[in-house]
N, C-alpha and C positions, 0 to 999 in steps of 0.2 A: 410169143411166149416166152419162157425163160428156158434156158439151156436144160438139159438133164441133170446135170450138178447142183443147180440151184432150185430145182423143181420143189415144191413145198408137199410133204406127205399129206394126205388127204386124212383129217381127223374126225371127220364124221359131223353131221350136222348140230348134236348133242354138245359139243366140246367147243365150238367156236360160233359166235354170233355172224351175222351179214356182216356187219362192221368189222369183227373180227377177222374174216376171212378176205375181205377187201385190204385191211392193214397189212396182213401178212402176205398177202399176193404183191402187194406194192412194194413191200420192204424186201421181199425176197428171203424172208423168214419169220416163223411164228414166234412170236415175243409175248404172247400171252402169259406164259407160265412165270416168266421173270417179272410180268407187270403187277400179275396177282400176288407174288411174292412181295413186291413193292409195295403194295397195297396193304397187305398184311402188317408189314412191319411198321407203318407210319401211326403217330400217335398224335393225340389231340395236343394242340401247341399249350393249353394251360398244364399238361401233365409233365411236358419238357420243360417249361418255362419254371416252375417252381424247384425243380432239381438243378436247372443252371443258376437259379439265384441261390440256392443253398450253397452251391460246389462254389459260388464267388464270394460267398459270406457277407452279402448285401445287408443283411440286419445288422452284423457287428460294425459293418463300415460306417451305416447311417447311425449308430450308437457313438461310435467315435467322432463324427462330424459335429453331431448333438452336443457333446462333450467338450469338443473345442469351441463350438461358439458360446456355450455356458460359462466356461473358463474365463474366455475374454471378456464377459459381460459383468459375471459375478464377482471375480478377485480383485484385490487392489492391481492398477495398472502398473505399479512399482513390480509387482511380482510377474505380471502377463508379459513385462517387457524383457523380463530374464529367465523365464521359465513357460514351455511350451508341453502339452500332453503329446506323445507320441504313439500311443498303443495301449491296448486293453487286453489282456490275457487271462483267464480264470479269476477275475474278480481285481486284479491288481491292475491299477493305472499306472502306466509307466510314464514319468515327465522327464525331460531334458534339461537341466541348466545350464546356463553360458558360462559360470563361472564357480569356482570353488567358495569364493566369499560367498555369494546368492546361495550355493546350496548348505553352507552352515548356517545361514541365517535361517533358509526355508524350514530345513530339518529341525532347527533347536526351536523356532519361536512360531513358525506359522503354519507346521505340518497339520497339527489338530483342526485350527480354525479351516484349513483349505478341506481337509476329509469330510469335517462336519458339514459343509457348504455343499459340497457336492454329493453326499450322501443324502442330505435333506431335498437334493433336486434330482436325484437319478435312484436314490432307496439304496441301502445295504445290500441287496443282492448285486446289485451290477457294479458296485464300487465298495470293496471290503478293504483294501489297502492301498497305498500310493508308494510307490518306488523312485525316489528321486537319485538323478545320475547326472554328473557331467557330460555334456554331448553336443 
């Protein structure tokens, strides 16, 4: 048997099952309280997954990826070659343009057309404004 300093105090038959007593004897310590505490803290994967996805902002990232795909297919290839969307925050789509010449061209002559096409595809709630910048 175990030396006196490792002996397990008897907890009575109501607290430990035969399996629990065998495990406690084999381990040299009764871990049933910590195992029960661990089981109580365990949550279903579905509960945790929804929180993780919201923390990662998966919906926002999916919308941004969809915007890039539509941007590349819906707009004039000359614009696509010089301007790419980089983010979406609070209804504003941020677009980087590679030169000041293209920035002036897009802002002066193409902004309304681009905004109308994107709002037609995604709705006015998702894309309310477009902000162009050199980047």
